[in-house]
C-alpha positions in Angstrom: 90.5 84.2 117.9 89.5 81.0 116.1 92.0 78.9 114.4 90.9 76.8 111.3 92.5 74.5 108.7 90.1 74.5 105.8 90.3 72.0 103.0 88.5 73.3 99.9 88.5 72.5 96.2 90.2 74.6 93.7 88.6 74.3 90.4 91.5 76.4 88.6 94.0 73.9 90.0 91.7 70.8 89.7 92.8 69.7 93.2 92.0 69.9 96.8 94.0 72.5 98.8 94.4 73.6 102.3 94.7 77.1 104.0 94.9 78.1 107.5 92.8 80.8 108.9 93.0 82.9 111.9 89.5 84.4 112.4 88.5 87.0 114.9 85.3 85.8 117.3 83.4 87.1 120.1 84.8 85.8 123.3 86.0 86.8 126.7 89.6 87.9 125.4 88.1 90.9 123.9 85.0 91.9 125.7 84.6 95.2 123.9 84.2 93.4 120.6 80.6 93.5 119.2 79.1 92.1 116.2 79.5 95.2 114.4 83.2 95.2 115.2 83.4 91.7 113.3 81.6 92.9 110.2 83.8 94.0 107.1 86.8 92.7 108.8 90.2 93.5 107.2 92.0 90.6 105.9 95.8 89.8 105.6 97.0 87.1 103.2 100.1 85.6 104.6 102.3 83.8 102.0 104.9 81.1 102.9 108.4 80.8 101.0 110.2 77.8 99.5 109.7 74.6 101.5 106.8 76.0 103.4 103.0 75.5 103.1 99.8 76.7 104.6 100.7 75.7 108.1 104.3 77.3 108.3 103.5 80.7 109.5 101.3 79.4 112.1 104.0 76.8 113.3 107.0 79.0 113.2 105.9 82.5 114.4 103.7 84.1 117.0 101.2 85.4 114.3 98.2 84.1 116.3 99.3 85.7 119.5 100.0 89.0 117.9 96.8 89.5 116.5 94.8 88.0 119.5 93.6 91.5 120.2 93.3 92.9 116.8 90.1 92.4 114.6 91.8 91.2 111.4 91.6 88.0 109.7 94.7 86.0 108.6 94.5 83.9 105.5 97.5 81.4 105.1 97.4 79.5 101.5 99.7 77.1 100.0 101.4 77.5 96.7 103.7 74.4 96.9 107.1 75.5 95.0 105.3 77.2 92.1 106.1 80.7 92.9 102.6 82.1 92.9 102.9 81.8 89.2 100.9 80.2 86.2 103.5 77.7 85.5 104.7 76.5 82.2 103.5 73.1 83.0 100.0 74.1 83.2 99.0 74.6 86.6 97.8 78.2 87.3 98.8 78.9 90.9 98.6 82.7 90.4 95.1 82.6 89.0 94.1 80.3 92.0 95.5 82.5 94.5 95.0 86.0 93.1 91.6 85.5 91.8 89.7 82.1 92.9 91.0 82.1 96.4 89.7 85.7 97.4 86.2 84.6 96.1 86.2 81.4 98.1 87.1 83.1 101.2 84.3 85.6 100.7 82.1 82.8 100.2 83.1 80.9 103.2 83.5 83.7 105.7 81.3 86.6 104.6 82.0 88.7 107.8 85.4 89.4 105.9 85.7 92.7 104.0 85.9 92.4 100.1 87.2 96.0 99.8 90.4 96.7 98.3 91.5 99.1 101.1 91.0 96.6 103.6 92.6 93.6 101.8 96.5 93.2 102.3 99.3 90.6 101.5 102.6 89.9 102.9 105.1 87.1 102.6 108.5 86.0 103.1 111.4 84.9 100.8 109.4 83.4 97.7 106.2 84.6 99.4 107.7 88.3 99.5 107.9 87.9 95.7 104.3 86.4 95.7 103.0 89.4 97.8 104.4 92.0 95.6 103.2 90.1 92.4 99.8 89.7 93.7 99.5 93.5 94.5 101.1 94.8 91.6 99.4 92.3 89.3 95.9 92.8 90.3 93.6 95.5 91.9 92.8 93.6 94.9 95.5 94.6 97.5 96.0 98.1 98.9 99.1 97.2 101.0 101.8 94.6 100.2 104.9 93.6 102.5 108.0 91.5 101.8 110.2 90.1 104.3 113.6 89.0 102.8 111.6 88.7 99.7 113.0 87.2 96.3 112.3 90.5 94.5 113.1 89.5 91.0 113.3 92.7 88.9 115.6 91.5 86.1 116.0 88.0 84.6 119.6 87.6 85.9 120.2 83.7 85.4 122.6 83.7 88.3 120.0 85.1 90.9 117.7 82.2 89.8 120.3 79.6 89.7 121.4 80.4 93.3 118.0 79.3 94.5 117.2 76.0 92.1 118.3 74.3 88.9 117.5 75.4 85.5 114.8 72.7 84.7 112.9 73.8 87.7 112.9 77.4 86.7 111.8 76.8 83.3 109.0 74.7 84.5 107.9 77.7 86.7 108.6 80.7 84.4 109.8 79.3 81.1 112.8 80.7 79.2 114.9 83.4 80.9 115.0 85.2 77.9 111.1 85.7 78.0 111.1 86.7 81.8 111.7 90.4 81.4 108.5 92.3 80.6 106.3 89.3 81.2 103.8 88.9 83.9 106.3 87.3 86.2 108.7 90.5 86.2 107.8 92.7 89.0 109.1 95.8 87.4 106.9 95.1 84.3 103.9 94.6 86.6 104.9 97.9 88.5 105.0 100.0 85.1 101.6 98.8 84.2 99.7 98.8 87.6 96.5 100.9 87.6 95.9 101.1 91.4 99.3 101.4 93.2 99.5 99.7 96.4 101.7 101.0 99.5 104.7 98.7 99.7 107.0 97.7 102.6 110.1 95.6 102.4 112.6 94.3 104.9 115.7 92.3 104.6 118.8 91.2 106.7 122.1 92.9 105.8 123.6 89.4 105.6 121.0 88.0 103.5 122.1 86.5 100.1 119.0 88.4 98.5 119.9 91.9 99.7 121.6 92.9 96.4 118.4 91.8 94.5 116.4 94.0 97.1 118.5 97.0 96.8 118.3 97.0 93.0 114.7 96.4 92.6 113.4 98.7 95.3 115.7 101.5 93.9 113.8 101.1 90.6 110.4 101.3 92.4 111.5 104.2 94.1 112.4 105.7 90.7 108.7 104.7 89.4 107.6 106.9 92.4 106.1 104.1 94.4 105.3 104.8 98.1 107.8 102.1 99.5 109.1 101.8 103.0 112.5 99.7 102.8 114.2 98.8 106.1 117.3 96.6 106.8 119.0 95.5 110.0 121.7 92.9 110.8 120.2 89.5 109.9 120.1 86.3 107.8 117.5 84.5 105.9 116.0 82.8 108.9 112.8 82.5 110.8 114.2 84.3 113.9 113.9 87.4 112.0 110.7 86.9 110.2 109.0 86.2 113.4 110.2 89.6 114.7 109.5 91.5 111.6 105.9 90.3 111.0 104.8 92.5 114.0 106.4 95.5 112.2 104.2 94.8 109.3 101.3 94.6 111.6 102.3 98.0 113.1 102.6 99.2 109.3 99.2 98.3 108.0 96.3 100.7 108.3 94.7 98.7 111.2 94.2 99.2 114.8 96.8 96.8 115.8 96.7 96.1 119.5 100.0 95.1 121.1 100.3 92.8 123.9 101.6 94.2 127.2 105.1 93.3 127.7 106.6 92.3 131.2 109.4 94.8 132.2 
């Protein structure tokens, strides 16, 4: 696998951006791979949480090792602290990541698939919200996974204020009274979604976001979404996300090759 850090220009945001890319390549590590294997390659967009950036998944998890024998590309972009959202202060991060970035990736890496059934998105915390938002708000992703996601299904002010101050949230989403039913409301997007993605969510039983996950996922099930919801002892920490990303890879419709483990 090749690892790249790509600096590119976002016309939507009007600034230079960075993304990390794990890219399958022909090598001695995978002698059975051919040029045909590395054509129309599945793609997983992997989204960071608050305080993270394009390099966080690479630095804090085993993602590169986990996919070393699996022909899948991993795209890790950055959204700063903008919640994968077209903000009220004029920076359209959602458009930049949901629409512009896939086009940029297709141009830079034409061996990667542009088919919906081979494009997936996953994220943690804020990135879990982003993964569901990108999948429910576009027709580009067939599978979406959330790890300890901030799965905001209702505009409860106390949920937001537990993660940041009011002026910050108003800069991202605007007034709380306008959140429900908007393009930022996951349940509103779920009601309007034309091509339903397969959904997966995991959260630790001691995570402060678990009540939010329980409520939102219950509503998604009432809407007849095909969603796998798993919980286990755990907190809002990288120790658990590093373990659970492997579960996500197993769940995706790819030929995930697990590394041999010493007994």
